[in-house]
N, C-alpha and C positions, 0 to 999 in steps of 0.2 A: 272773718279775718280776711279783709280784702287788701292784699299787699302785692305790689307789682315789683318794685325794686327794693331789695333789702339793703343793699349798700355796695360800694365800689371801693377799690383800692388803687394805689398808685401804679401798679403794674398793668392796669387796664382790664383786669378780670372782674366781671360783673356777675353777681349772683342774683337770680330771680326766684321769687316764690310765687307760683301761679295758683290763684284761687280756683277751687273746683266746687261743683254743686254740693251743698251741704247735705242733700238727701243721701249721698253715698258716704257721709261721715268723714270726708277728706277735708282737713283744714287747709293744707297747702302741699304743693309739690316743689321741692328744691331741685332746680336744674341748672345747667351751665350755659351761658351765652358766650360764644366765642368772640373775642375782640379782634380788632384788625391786626394786632401783633401776635395774638395767641390764638391758634386755631385748634389746639388739642382739646379733646373732650375728656372731662373729668368723670371718672367712674368711682362711686363710693363702694367701699368693700366691707367695712364693719362699723357698727354703732353700739353705744353703751349708755344707759341712763345713769344719772346720779341718784342719791337716796331720796331727794325731794321730788323727783319725777318731773320737774319743770325745765330741765335742761339735759342735753345729751351730747356725747362725743361722737364725731363721725370722721373716719379716715378714708382718704382716697388712694388711688393706685400710684400717685406721684409722691406719696409720703407726707402730705399735708394733713394736719389734725385741726379740726374745727370744733368749736363749742356753740351749740344752738340753744338759745333761751326761748322756749315756747311762749312763756307768759309775757315777756317783753318784746317778742317778735324781733329778736336780734341774733346776729351770729358774729363770731370772731375767730380769726385764724390765730391759734395759740402756739403752733409748733410746725416746723418744717424738718422732717427727719431725713428726706432724701431717698427713702426706699419705702416700698409698700409695707403696710402693717398687716399682721395676721390675727391680732386679737387686741381688744381694748378693755379697760376696767378703771372705774373710779376707786379712790381710797375712801373707805367708809368712815374713817375717823377724821382725816384732814381733807376737807371737801375740795380744796384747790389742787390737790395732788391727783395724778392719774398715771396709770401704767400703760405702756405701748409695747406689744411684741412685734418685732421687726422681721423682715425676710432673711436677715443674716443670722437667725436663730438666737438673737439677743433680746433683752428686755431693758427698756429705759423708763425711768421715773422722772416726770416733769412736775414742776410747781411754778405757776405763773410765768411760763415761758423759759424757765431755767431748768437745766438738767441736774437732777439731784444725784442720780446713780445710773450706772450702766452695768447690768448683771448679765454674765455669760455662763455657759455650762451646757446648753443643749446642743445636740448634734443633728437635730431635725427641726422641721417647721413647727412652731408653737401654735397649737390649735385653740387653746382656751386659757383664760386666767380667772382664778377664783380668789376672792378676798374674804378673810375671816371677819365675822361680825364686829370684832373689836378693832379691826383695822391694823392689827400688828403683824399678821402673817398673810402670805399669798402663796398660791399653788399654780405653777405653770405646767401645762401638759403638752407633750408631743407624742408621736406614735411609739417611741421606744422607751421613754422615761417620763417621770413626773418629779418635780423638784419643789421642796418647801422652802420659802424665803422668809427671813425676818425683815419686815419693812422698817423697823427702827434702826437696824444696823446695815441693812441691805446685804446681808450675808446669807449664803445657802446653809440651811439647817440640816436637812435630810434629803436623800435622793432615793426614789423608788425605781429599781431596775427589774425588768422582766425578760423572759426568754424571747428570742427573735420570733419563735412560732406563735407566741401569744402577744399581740399588740395591745396597746392601751388606747381606749376610746376617749375616756374623760375621767378626771379626778377633780373633785370639788368639795367645798365645805357645805355642810347642812346649815340652813339659816338658824342663827341664834343658838348654836350648840358647838361643842368641841369635837364633833364627829366629822370624819372625812370619808366620803364615798369614792371608791375606785371601781371603774367599769372597764372590762377588758373585752377583746374581740371575740372570745369564746362564750359571751353572754354571762360570764360570772361577775358578781357584784360583791365587794367586800367593804365592810365598815371598820374604820380605824379610829383609835383615840388620838387626837391631834397632839396632846402633850407627850404621851409615852409612846405613840405609834404602835400601840398594842391592838391586835386584831380583835374587835368586839364580836363580830358575827359575819356570816356569809348568807346571802339570799340564795335559796335553792334554785338551780337552773331548771326551767320548765322542760320536762321530758315528753309531755304529750303535745302532739301537733307539730307543725313545721317550725324550724328555727327562725327566730326574728332577726338575728344579726343586729343587735343593738348598736346604734351610732348616735343617738340624741336622747337627752335626759332632761327632766324638769322636776322640781320639788316645790311643794306648796310652802307658803310663808311660815306655817307652823312646823314645818319639817317632819310631818307625819306621813305624807303620801308622796310616792315616787312614780313618775310616768316615764316609760321607756319605750322606744320605737326604733325602727330601722328599715331594713330592706324587705318590708312586708306591709300589708294594709291592716296589720293588727297593732294595737297599742296596749301595753301591759301596765296595770296600775297596782303598785305594791304598797302594802301597809308596813311602814318601817318599825312600828311598835311591836306588832305581832309577827313581822317578817314572813308574811304570807301574801300570796297573789290574790288581791281583792277582786279584780275584774279584768276581763279582756274585751276591749272595744274593737269591733269590726268596722273599719271605715268603708265608705261606698266603693263599688267595683272600679270606678275610674281611678282610684288611688292604688298605685302599685308599690310605692315606697314612700317613706316619711323622711323629710330632710331636717325638720326642726319642730320641737314641741316646747310650749311654755304655758304656765298657768296665768290667767287673767285675774288680778287681785280685785277684791270687793271690800267696800268700807264696812260691811256689816256681817261678814262671814268669819271674823276673828282669825284670819290667816288660813282657814281650812278651805282653800280656793276650790270652787265647784266647776269653773269654766276652764276648759283646756283648749288652747290654740294649736292646731296641727297643720303644718305646712308640708304639702305633698309634692311629688315630682312634677305635677302639672302647673306649679306656680300659684296655686290657690291655697289660702290659709283659711281653714274652717274652724270655727269656735263651737265646742260641743260641751253640753252639760254632762259631767261624768256620772251623775246620779240617774238622770232620765235617758241619757245617751241620745239626746235630741240636738240637732244642729240649730244653733241660735242665729248666727249670721256668718258671713264669709267675706273676705277681702281678696283683691287680685282677680285676674282673669287669664284666659289662655293667650290673649293678645298682649296683655300687660302683666307679665308674670312676675312673681316675687321670688327673689333668691335668698333673702335673709330678713329677719324681723326682730325687733326688740320691743318689749312691753314695759310701760311705765310702772314703777313700783306701787304707785297709787291706783293704777288701773284706769287712768283717764285718757291716755294717748297710746298709740301704737305707731312706731316708726318702721317703715318697710323699705328695704333696698330693692329697687326694681331691677329687672333684667337689663334695662337700658343704662343702669348705673345711677339713676336719679334716686332721691329720697322722697318718700311720700309719708305724710303725717296724717293719721286718722284720729278723729275724735270718737272715743268709744261710746260716750253718752248719746251721740247722734246716730250711731250704728244700731243700737238697741236700747229700749227703755228698761230692760230687765237688769241692767248692770247698776250696781249701787242702789238698788231699790230698798228703802228702809223697811224694817220689820214692822209688824202691827204694833201700835202703841199699847203699853201695858195698862194704862188708865182707862177704865170703862165706867160710864156714869149711867145710873138708872134714873129715868125721868118718868113722870106721870103724864098721861095724855088721855083726853076724852075719846071714846069710841065714836064712830060715825053715827051709830044709832042713839047715842046719848044714854044708853041703858046702864052704863057702868064705867069702870076704869080699866084701862089696858096698859100693861107694862111694855115699854119700848127700850130695847137695848141698842145703843149707838156706839160704834167704835170711835174713840177719840173723845174730844171735849164737846160739851153742848153749848147752849146759849149762856150768856152771862147772867147768873141768877141775882136776885135781890140779896142785899147783905142780910145775913141772919144773925151775925154776932152782935152781942150787946155792947161791944167795945166801940168806942169812937176814936177815930184817928185824930190826934191832936194836930192842929194846923200851926205851922211855924212860918213866920214871915222873915225873909232875908233882910238883914240890916241894910239900911240905905246908906249909911255912912261908915267909913272905916275908922274904927276906934283903936285905941292903944292896945287893947286886948287882942284885937284881930291882927295887929302888926306882930304881936308876940307869938300868935299862933302860926303866922307865916314863916317863922324861923324854924328850920328843920335841923335834925341832928347832922353832925359832921360839917357844920358851917354852911349848909345850903339854905336857900331862901325860896319859898314856894312861889312867890310872885315872879321872881326872876326865872324860875323854871318854867312857869306858865308863859312868860314872854318868849322864852327860848322855844317852847313848844309851838306857840302861835306862829313864830317866824319860820321854823323848819318842819313842822308837822309831826316830828318824832324826836325822841332822845337819841343820842349817839349809842350805837349798839355796844360799844366798848364799855360805857358807863351806865347802861340801862339798869342792870341789876342793883348797882349801888344806889342809883336814884330811886328805884322802887322801894328799897329797904328804908331809905330816908323818908320818902313820902308816906309810907305806911307805918312808920314809927315802930318797927318790929322790936319787941323787947328781948328776944333771944333768951328765953327762959329754958336753959338746958336742963335744969333739975326737974322742972315741971314736965317738960316733954319726955324726959327719961322715965318718969313715974308713969306716964301714959303708955309708953312703948313697952315698959316692963310687964304690963298686964297681958302682953301677948296679943295674938290675933283675936279680933272680936268674932263671936259666933256667927254674926250676920254676914261676915266677909270670909268665912272659911272656904267657901266654894265660889269665890269671885270669878275665877277663870272660866267657870261654866257659863256664867251670865255675860261677862265682859272679857272674852278671850283676847289676849294681847300676845303678839308673836315674840316680843322681847321678855324673857323671864325676869330680867333685872327690873324692867318697868312694872311688870306684874307684881313683883314682891314690894317694890316701892309704893305702888298704889294701895296694896293691901295694908301696908304699914301705916300710911297716912290716914286711910279711912278708918282703920281700927283705932288709931289715936283719937280721931274725931268722935267715933262712937263711944269711946270711954269718957271723953270730955262731956258729951251731951247724949243722952239716950236716944233723942230723936234722930240723930245721924246714923244710927244703926237700922232705922226703919225707912230712911229716905232712899227711894229708888234712883233718883236722878243725881245723887251725890257723886258717884263715880264719873259721870259725864262732866260735872262741874269741876271736879278736882283734877281730872286727867291732864289737861293742858299744863297745869302748874307742876304736876309730878314729872312730866316730860321735860319741862323747862328747868326745874331744880332737881334733876335726877340724882346728883351727887350730894345734895344738901337737904335731907328730909326735914330738919328743924325749920329751915327757912320756908320750905314748901308748906309745912303744917301751919305756920304762923301766917303766911300769905293767905291761905285758904280760910283760916279762921277769921282773919281781918275782913276778908270779902264777905263772909257769911254774916258777921256782926254788923257791917256798915252797908254794903251794897245789896244784901239779901234781907233788909229789914221788912218785917211783916210777911215774910214768905211762908212761915210755918203756922200762921194763925188759923188757917183752914186745913191744916194737915189732917189726912193724907191727900186732900184735894189740892189743885194748883192755887196759888195766891190770887184769888179773884179780886181782892181789894187793890193789889199792886197792878194787876192787869187792867183794871178799870181806870187807873191813873193814866196808863199809856193810851188806852182807848179814848179817854177824854181829850188828850193832846192831839191824837190823830183826828178826832171829830172836829176840833177847832181849826186845824190847819189844812185838812184835806177831806172834806165831807164827801166828795164824789167817790174816793177810794173806799171810805168806810161804808157808804151805801152799797157799793159793789160787793164788799165782804158780806154785808147783811143779806143782800139778794142771793148770794151763793151759799148762805148758811155757814159762813166762816166766822168764828168768834176769835176773841183775843187769845184763847187757849190754843188756837191753831196757828196764828201768825205771830204772836208775841212770846208765848211761853216756850216754844222750841228754841228761840234765840236766847232767852234768859237762862233756861236750865242747862244749856251747854256753853253759856257765855260766849256765843258766836263761834265756837271752835269748829262747828260743822260747816259753816257757810263761808268762813274766811281762811285764807292761807296763813302760813306762819308769820310772814313779815307784816301782812295786813292786821293780823290779830295783835301782834306786839305793838303796832302803831296805835291801834284802838285803845289798848289798855294803858299806853302812855298817857292818853288823854283822860281815860276813866279815873286812874289813880291821882291825876292832877286836879280833878274837879269834885264838885259836890256829888254825893251818892246818887242824886237824881239824874246825873248825866248818863247813867247806864240805860235808864228808861228812855231818855231822849235819843240815845243811839239806836234803840229798837225802833222808835218811830221814824228816825231818819233813814234807817235801812229800808223800812217799808215804803216810805215816800220816794226814795231814790230808785226803787224797783217798781214804781207804780205802772210803768208802761207794760212790762210782761205780766204783771198781776192783773191788770184790767183785761188782758186777753184770756186769762184762765177762768174756766167756769166749773170744772170738775173739782170735787173735794180732794181727790187723790193727787191732782196737779198741784194744789196748794201744799199738801203734805210733802210732796217731793221737793217743791221749791224751797221750803224752809228747813229742809234737812240736807241740802246739797249745796255745793259751791255754785255761785253765779258770777257772771261777768259784772263786776261792780268797781267803781272808782272809790277807793277808801278815802281819798282826800276830799272828794265831793261829799261823801257821807258825813265826815267829821265836820265839814263846813256847815252842812245842813243841821247837824246836832247842835252846834254852837248857836246857829240862828234860832233854833227852837228854844234853847235855853234862854236866849235874850228876849224873844218876842212872845213867849207864852204868858198869858195873863196869870197873875198871882193866885187867883182863886182856883185855877185848875193846874197850876204848876206842881209837879211832883215833889218839889222841895218843901212845899207846905205840909206834906204828909210824912216826909222822911227827915230823920234827925241828921245833924251834922256828923262829920267824921269823928269817930272816937277810937283811938288806938287801943291795942291790948294792954292790959296792966302788967307792970313789972313783977317778977317773982312768981306769981301764980296767975293762971288764966282766969278771966271773969266767968261768972256763972251764966250759963245760957239756958233760960227756961221760957223763952218766948214761943211757946207752942202748947197745944192742948195736952197736958201731962197725962190725963186719964186715958186718952186714946193711945198715946205712946206706951204708957205703962201696960195698958190692956194688950196692945199688940206685942209688946215684949214678953208679957206673961204668957200670952197665947203661943208666941214663937218658942218660948222656953218649954211650955207644956208639950207643944208639938215635937220639939227636939227630944224631950224626955221620952215621949211615946215612940218616936222613931228609934231612939237608942234601945228601948225595951223591945220594940218590934224586931229590931236588928239582932238583939241578943237572942230572943226566942227563935227568930228565923235561923240564926246560926246554930242553935241547939237542934232544931228540927232538921236542918241540913246535915249536921253531924250524925244524928240518928239515921237519917235516910241514907247517908253515905255509908254508915256501918252496915245497915241492912243490905244495901246494894253490894257492898264488899263481900259479905257472907254469901249472898246469893251468887255472886260472881265466882266465889271460891267453889261452891257446890257445883255450879254449872261447869266450871273449869275441870273439877275432878271427874264428873260424868263424861265430859267431852274427852278428857284424857283417856278414860277407860275405853270409850268408843274408838278413839284413835288407835289405841293399842290393839284392839280386836281387828280393826280394819287393817292395821299394819301387818298383823300376823297373816290374815287372809291374803293380803296383797303380796306378802313374801312367798306364801305357798304358790299363788298364781305365778309369781315371777320365777319360782323354782321350776314349775312345770313348763313354763314357756322357755326357760333356759334349756331344759332337757330336750324339748322338741326342737329348739333351735340347734342344739348340739348334734342331734340325729340328722337334721337337715344339712348341717354343715359337713358332717362326715360323708353323707351321700354326695353332696356337691364336691367334696374333696376327691372322692373316688372318680367321679365323672371328670373332674379336672385332670386327674392323673391319666385317665384313658385318653382324654383329648390331647394332653401333652405328649403321650407316647405316639399317638397317631401323627401329631404335628412333627415329632422328631423323625419318624419314618418318612413322612412326606418331605421333610427337609433333606434327609439323606438322599432320597430318590431325586429330588430337584437338584441337589449338588452334583450327583452323578451325571444327570442329564446336562447340566450346565458345563461339567468338565468335558463330556463328549462333544458338545457343541463347540466348546472352546478349541478342542483338538481339530475338529473339522474346519473351523474358521482359520486356524493356523495353517492347515494343509492347503486350503484355498489361497491363502495369502502367499504361501511359498510357490504354488503353481502359477499364480498371477505374476509373481516376481520373475519366474523363469520365462513366461510369455513376454514380459516386458523386456527381458534381456535379449531374447531371440529377435524381437521386433527391432530393438536397438541395433543389433548386429546387421539385420537386413537393411536397415536404413543406412548404416555405414557403408554396406556393400553397394547400395544404390548410389550413394554419394560418390564412391570411388569410380563406379561405372560411368556416372555422369561426367566425372572429371576426365576419364579416358576419352569419352566421346568429344568433349570440348577440346582435348589435345588433338584428336584426329581432325576436327573441324579447323583448328588453327593450322595444322599441317596442310590441310586441303587449301586453305586460303593462301598459304605460302606457295604451294604448287601453282595455284591460279596466277599468283603474282609472277612467278618464274615463267609460266606459259605466256602470259601477256608480254613480258620482257622479251622472250624468245620470238614471239610473233612480230614484235617491233623490229628486232634484229633481222628476221627473215624478210620483212617488208623492205627494210633499207637495202639489204643485199640484193633483193629482187629488183629494186629500182636501179641499183648500180649495174646489175647484169643486163637489165633492159636497155639502159643507155649504151652499154658496151655492144649489145646485139644490134642496136639501131645503127651505131657507128659502123659496125662490120657490115650490116646489110647495105648501108649506103655505099660503103667502100666496094662491096661486091657488085652492087648494081653499076657503080661507075667502071668497075673493072670487067663487067660481064661482056661488054662489047669488045673489050680488048683481049681478055684472056680466052684461051681456047679450052678452058678446063672442061672437062667432059663429065659425064655422068658418073665416072669412076671416082673422081674427086668428091663429087657430091655425095656418092654412096659412102665414101670413106668418112666424110664429115658427119653424115647421118649415123654411121655406126659409132662414131665417138660420142655423139650426143646420147644415144641409147645407153651406152656404157656408163656415161656420167649419171644418167637417171637411175640406173640400177644401183650404182654405188650410193647415190643419195638415199634411195629407199632402204638399202641395206643398213646404212648408218642410222637412219631413223628407227628402223625396227630394233636395231641393237640397243640404241638409247632407251627406247620404250621398254624393252625387256629388262634392262638394268633397273629402270625406275620401278617396274612391277616387282622385280625380285627384291628390291629394297623394301617396298611396302609389304610384301608378303612376309618377309623376315620379321619386320616390325610387328605385324599383326600376330604372327605365330608366337613371337616372344611375349606379347601381352597376354595372349590366351593361356600360355603356359603359366605366367604369373598368376592369373585369375584362378586357374585350376589349383595351383599350389595353395592360394589363400582359401579356396573353397575346401580343400582337403584338410587344412589346418582347422578351419571353423568346424568342419564335420567331426574332427577328432575331439575338439573342445566340447561340442554338444554331446558326443558319446560319453565323455568323461563326466559331464554334468548329469547326464541321465543315469550313469552308474552311481554317482554319489546320491542322487535323489532316490534312486531305487533302494540304496542301502539304508537311507534314513527312513524311508517308508516301511522297509522290512522291520526296522527297530520299533517304529510306532505300532505296526501291526502285531509285533511280538508282544508289546505291552497290552494292547487291546485284547489279544487272544488270552493272555493270562487273566484279564478282568471279565471277559464275556463268554469265553468258551471256545471250543475247537471249531464248531460249525460256523460260527460267525467269522472266525479267522480265515477259514478256507474260502468262504464267500468273498471276503474283502480282498484276499490275495488274488483271486481270479479277476475280480473287478479291476484292481489296481494294475495287474499285469496287462489286461486287455486295454485299459486306458493308456498305459505307458506305451504299449506297442503302437496303438493308434496315434498317440501324440507324437512319438519320435518319427514314425513313418510319415505322418502328415507333415511334420515340420521339415524333414529331410527332403521328401518329395516336392514339397512346395518350394523350397529354396532351389533344388536342382532344376525344376521346370522353369522357374523364372530366369535362372542363369542361362539355360540353353536357349530360351526364346530370345533373350537379349543378344546372345552370341550369333544367332541366325540373322537377326536384324542387322547387326554390325557387318557380317560378311556380305549381306545383300547390298548394303550401302557401299562397301568397298568395291564390289563387282560393278555396280552401276557407275561408280567414279572411274574405274579403269576403262569401261566401255566408252564413256564420254571422252576420256583423254585420247583413246585410240582413234575415235571418230574425228576429233579435232585435228589430230596429226595427219590423218589421211586426207582430210579436206584441204589442209595446208599443202600437202604434197601434190594434190590434184590441181589445185588452183595455180600454184607457182609456174608450172611448165606451160600452162595455157596462155599465159601472157606473151609468150614468144611468137614472133611473126616469121613466118617462113617466106 
């Protein structure tokens, strides 16, 4: 399938389908090419197949829903929802309808682009949708609830609610049944009746081994086997009939958890699927045979991981959603040849062959058909030549019931290749001239099921019970009509397509099959139970005439007409053609001479000559003619018409086959064109074997009943003896238990006494520790009080130091004031001295000027000198008096401050003495209490210690305060003396300097 561009749309979005090497089984990968206007990448989220398996739905994260047709290599955008989908499902009854679960917790139903219904009711994301086989009901599942919907009215029928602690994993219908399975997060699985919602049974939760934590489930098409897996590398297989765990499959070590499981259908397993696909956390999906537990093949890789997968109901294709968001389509038949491998043929022929030594005959058994033998029947096939001209009788035969004309229908068929699907069944009934003999058919069905088809489901299992019953009914009617049909092995294969086509009309189905047998199966039963070698030789003659090379290739490979023509005839092409192709073929078969069916066989072989010429192995030919192949049905029909027109009359199958003859009205015709003695013998043998089986089963039932009775009696005796032994053992065991209990009681009493002693010792220790803790607490309280007293004394001393420092600062300020006054006084003295000096100079000058004139004598000079001395003495006296006044003031001030300090010291000493008395009184109270508790000796010792401590403490505190105060007083007096000395020295210096400036 080499396709590059699938299609484009007006919005510029182009989808591509990239071809991948066929050896990996990948048909195509659907990816997204971003256009110039659209650069977003599309990621697919969910996929779902339809019932035919030829198309599937795919939803992306933008809310677009696409339908992909694999057979036609086409896709189509069918709906734009505008939001991401969480689950998809096709309606099984109306093929154009589909359900979409959206991210807003709602469900929408669409049909050909139109919205049919919008269903709401969930409060969480919907994880799965399940459709009933009838197409009338659907189940939607979320983590908190599951809801049952009626798809005819789109109304909610029932709702399943659970506790919040127990979440729902999945709720779904079993195939072709009225049973609902509900799987919860605690690994419990319940089965419910869908009509009454009555709980039918519960699967037992496995107790052995680790918990699986189920989160994914799958059921076979026959509804008998359930696969469950989850957060483990184990897969559980349950038998739903026996409700037992069949098998536990241990996955490889690289598998840590399982994301998804699903069964791969097979055409020949009757719905009991044997291959299970397991998608693990590493993105690889492994397909395992559940019987042999062998891995058959795998898809995906670590680099290109798979997140989700869907398997075609027919088992032909697998669609995987990759981690990148792309879709990848796998062809299962290319992945492994073991899928849809047909069973061994039932027919085996014994032939005679000469041994290599030529000394005798050796029997060779071959599976399948042998070479075409020589005709052994004495009958001759009458040759009939087609009329060359159309007579009036032929025109009359072309007139069909209901006003139709066969020639016009053939012209319509030649023009369009098939009849309209809407009128196909009507045209077929007209072409086949069905008599609709209701009474005759009722008489056949009233005989019940034929003994040959009582166990039809064992040989031909069908997943639909309705189809199974319909096939049994039609085959039983055919067997009652003609005995040979009860012995024909291939009759179910021949009738099944028409049973499925006319599922709701068994009368029409029976008459169509009977008409085909009478007309298109002419001479098939002459070599019964062998294949119709005479009919197969007609097809082989046509093939030899038109394609000798292909026939020679068949002969070289040992392939006979029983291998390439008989599988197509006995199944009427139902195994090699799809539904639409098969319907198209039989439109042409019913519209032409019965020989057209043989021409269709030859046309099918010649149209597939290219792959057939490449086959050399017998098993390849067997596989080819039992499976679908890529074939253009239009080309095949064109080739069949060419063969009908160009085949010579002497080898034309129409010369050996009669014209079409419809069934008779009222009663069906007698069918006896078969070796009656063989059929009667087989039927007699079958009846004899059946009677023997019934007798054997009856005898076996009696033997089993006798054996069961003996076993029951033996079991009763053994149970009685075992009961007696158990009673004796129980008595001995009770004696031992009594002795053990007495010994345990003695030991418990001893332990109780020891515990009492330990409790008493602990109580005494507790009392002693309490006493010690109380004494320690008292000592701590005493230390805290003493420390508080020390802190108080320290604070008082600090306050005294602060006051002393403040007094010193006041003295310094006063000294600074005195210095300022002294400096001012010195300035005044300097000014006065300058004034006196000027006055003295004036007087000296005056005296010098007058010296020459005056006759003053030494007497006046002495007198003047005496006055000066007196003045000096007065000044000194005045200075000493002033200094004495200043000293007296300072001494008075100092004495006053010392008296104040002594008063404060005396007050502080009195407070300390009072505090000491109070402390002593409290200590005496404490000691008194302690003496009462500990005894007289301890009290005397503590009193002496406390008295000594108090004396030392008070003495130390008072002496320390008094010594510091005296030292500071001495320092202050020393500073005052030094200051007075400095002041006196300065005053004397001033007095000494001032007179020396005078000049005599």
